[in-house]
Residue, then its C-alpha position, 0 to 999 in steps of 0.5 A: m379528484a382527477a388525480a385520484s381517478a388516474a391513480t385508481i385506473a393505474d392501480l387497476v391496470r397494474a393489478t391485472l397485468p402480470a407481475s413482470a409486465s411493468q418490467v417488460l413494457p416501457a413507461t410510455k406503453l404503461a402510461e397508455a395502458e393506464l389511461a386507455p378506456p376499458e374494452v367493451s365486449a363485442v356484440p355477438s354476431l351470427f357469422r362467428k365460427d362458434r355459431l356454424w350450426l346456427q348458420c346452417v339452420g338459418l340457411v336450411c330455413l331460408a332455402h325451405g322458404l324460398s323453394s316451397r310454396v307452402s309457408v312454414r306457418d301453413q306447414l305447422e298448422a297442417w301438423a297441428t290439425s293432423g295431431a302431430l302438434p298439440l296446438t292450433l294456429d288460429r290466432l296466427r292466421a292472416p287474412a287471405i290476399d288475392i294475388s294474381v298468378v303472374t305476381v306469384v310466378e314473379l315472386q318465385a323467380w325472384h326467390a330462386f334468384f336470391a337463393l342462387f345468389v346466396f349460394i354462390a356468395l357462400a361458395c366464393r367466400e369458402a374458396t377465398r378463406v385462408p386457411r382452407l378447409s381440409a376435412h370431411a369428417t362431419a356434415p358441416d365439413v362435407i357441406r363446406t367441402l362441396l361449397l369450396l369445390l363450387g367456389d373454385l370452379l366459379l373463380v377459375p377466371f379470377y385465378a387465371i388472371a391473378p398474379p403468382e404467389e411468392v414462395d415462402l423460403r426459409f434458410q440460414p443465409t450461408d454462402a452455399n444457400m445464397k449461391i444455390l437459390q440464385q440459380c433457382p429462378s422457378l423457386a421464387t414464385f408459383k401459380q397453380t393451374a386455374w382450373l385445378r386450384n381445388a386440392n381435391l380436384s387436383f389430387l383426383s387428377l393424379l389418380l385418373l392419370d395413373d390408370a389412363l397413361a400407365e401402360r403408355y410409359r411401361r416400355f421405358v421402365r426396366r426393373e431390377c430386383v435387389p435381394t435383402p438380407d432377410g430374403g425380401l426384394v427391393a425393386l429398382d425401376w430404371w427409367e430408360d426413355r433415350p438411348d444414351v441414358a447409360t452415359s448420363a453424368k448425374v443420377l437421381l434416386i427417387g423414393s416412391t409414394f405410399t404404394g407407388d412405382a415408376l408408373a405413378t403420375v407424379t413419379r412419371e413426371v419427375c422421371r420424364h423431366f429429369s431425363a430430358r435434362g440429362w439425368r439417369c432416373v431410378v425409382m425405388v419400389k418398396r417391397g410389397c408395393g407397386r400398383a401398376m408393376p407389383n414388387v412381388q415378394p418370395r414366399v419366405a419369412s421376410a417382412p413387408w415394407s416399413i414406414g421408416g424403411s431405413a434399411d431398404f433405402e440404404l440398400a438401394v443407395d448402396h446398390v445404385a452407387s455400385v452400379c454408377p461409380g464416380v457419378p454424383i447421386c441425388g435423391l428425391g422423395l415423394s410423400t412416404g418416400g420423402g420421409q425415408l429420404r429425410s431419415y437417410l440424409n439426417t442419419w448418415g450426415e457427412r457419410s451420405k452417398l447422396a450429394a443433395g436431396v429434395v423432400v416433397d410433402a413428407p410428414h413430420s412424424p408417422k403419428a400425423l396419420l392420427s390427424m389424417d384418419s380423423r379429418l379425412p376418413l374417406v381418403s384414409k379408407a381409399l389408401v387402406i384399400a390400395g395398401r391392402a390390394a398391393l400387399q395381396k398382389c405382392g405377398t407379405g411373407l410368413v412372419d408371425a405377429v408377437e403376442p402382448h405380454d402386458q394387459e395395458a398394451t391390449a387396451p384400445c386407444p381412443e385416438i385411433t379411428p377404425g378402418g383408417l391408416v393407423s388401423f392398417i398399420r396395426d393389422e398389417l405392417a406392425p405385426k410383421h416387424g416384431f410388434a403385437r397387433t394392438d393399438a399401443h404397439a402400433l403407436r410404438y412402432m410408428g414412434e420408432c419410425q420417426p426420422s432422426d433430427s434434421s440437425g444431422c443433415a450435412s447435404a443440401t436439402l430442399e423441403l417442399l410443402t404446401l399449406d393446402d396439402q390436405l393430407i398433412s395438417l396445418e400444425e404438421a406443416e408449421q413444424l416442417r417449416e422450421y426444419w431450416r433452424k437446425s441445419p444450415h443445409v436445409i431450405t424450406a419452400t412453402t406454397t399456399q396453393g397445390t396439393h399433396v406431392v403435386r403442384w400443377s402449373g401452366l394452362r396445360p398442366h405441368c409439374w412445378v415440383s420437377r422443374v424446381a427440383a431439377e434447378f435445386l439439385e443441379a445448382a447444389l452439384r455446381c456449388q459443391p467444392q471442386g474436390n468433392r465433385p466427380d470429374r463427370v459432373s457437368a455444369s451445363t444442362s440440356g433443354h427441358e421439356d416444359 
């Protein structure tokens, strides 16, 4: 009888497994599967993710009961008496209880304390969840975002004493990569500033510093306008905060943010740090961009800036190389500028005039903006306002949009969120680059702006990204983490802390990205073959300001 039962169980296991399972599983594993008891479904829990609405309803009822002097039963009876409910609650009436005023006050204080405890516990739980929430499109998302902010503020002492996280480094184990990483001690660990642990709060600090300190550093920027073949202008902001900047032995070309210039906080921090280490910094400002220093365009038939921007970026690289002959040039791209830098390095390969590059939080594809519009509508609308304001200040040229030739191209796309960044691209950018003002043509334009594959990269490249980016989704971040597989020259460095284009570190916040990028680029120059290094490359660096 036992043998028959064992045979029956074995037959059932083999019937439920795939046809190839018996070939994959070893004999011992198959025997364990045959003799294992059938799994019993877990008891449903109130705290499951698919019961979020039930949790919210429970919390609302709990908060009402703890904060109100009128019980839910009395409230329902009042509604029934007034005719709002077709029922009476006489049977539910309990005998009156004489409770002293002191007891009532004590109960109310205890209820308030319990409600506060539950609220704090939920906030701390939200702050310690992995992965973190990066959305505010729905009411539950807004509640969780507020809880996350409160939890991060409450846990500041814990964050302050917590050890730094180990940076997730992925690369092919070549001799060049090993030598470079040995000279990058700051790339091993990262610890976010405790009171800026919240990504939204950290990103907000960038915007506040943009307006507060821009004028203080304007005197260090010398703008040079380079004409484009179609009549536009690409601005190069040379950072000159020391008298011997022209004799620098290394040059850093920085690709600016969405509509930024040299005075944006994150760009300014990079320039200050690299200049203190003896670099000469120049920031490429896209045509039609510049918040503090607009790159005003001539009134000719020229298009505004493009998401891909490969032609303008190549123009900037060639011009800097002609101005600084015989000096090694490296690149650093921030967000949109990072995507343009990545496209240049992957396209030109061994013909690249950049010796090395650092790409900071650049999305894998422009179509990632679809996810951002749906998850973060308020952030998208804020970026749209900034983009349109910059185009109005700088001028967008007089290029007319083309008309669609097929009916399918005029159909609306349900994936596009009204008023988001993709709508801005459809209405403002794509029409000036030869595309119709339709959803289908906007997606086609974004597809053509896709950077080339990283397999073409032949320069040492560091891809910096964070899983708490907010603007870049987790799925997009996972794709970026795999760039190292296609090129032996690419190293990806991922942190769980930080936010988009900035990693504040230390009690007095300073830019961890600047320090890591400087160590990487200097190590990459030192590790280049002697025949490929200009005579003016110096292996030593001056002290830095951190």
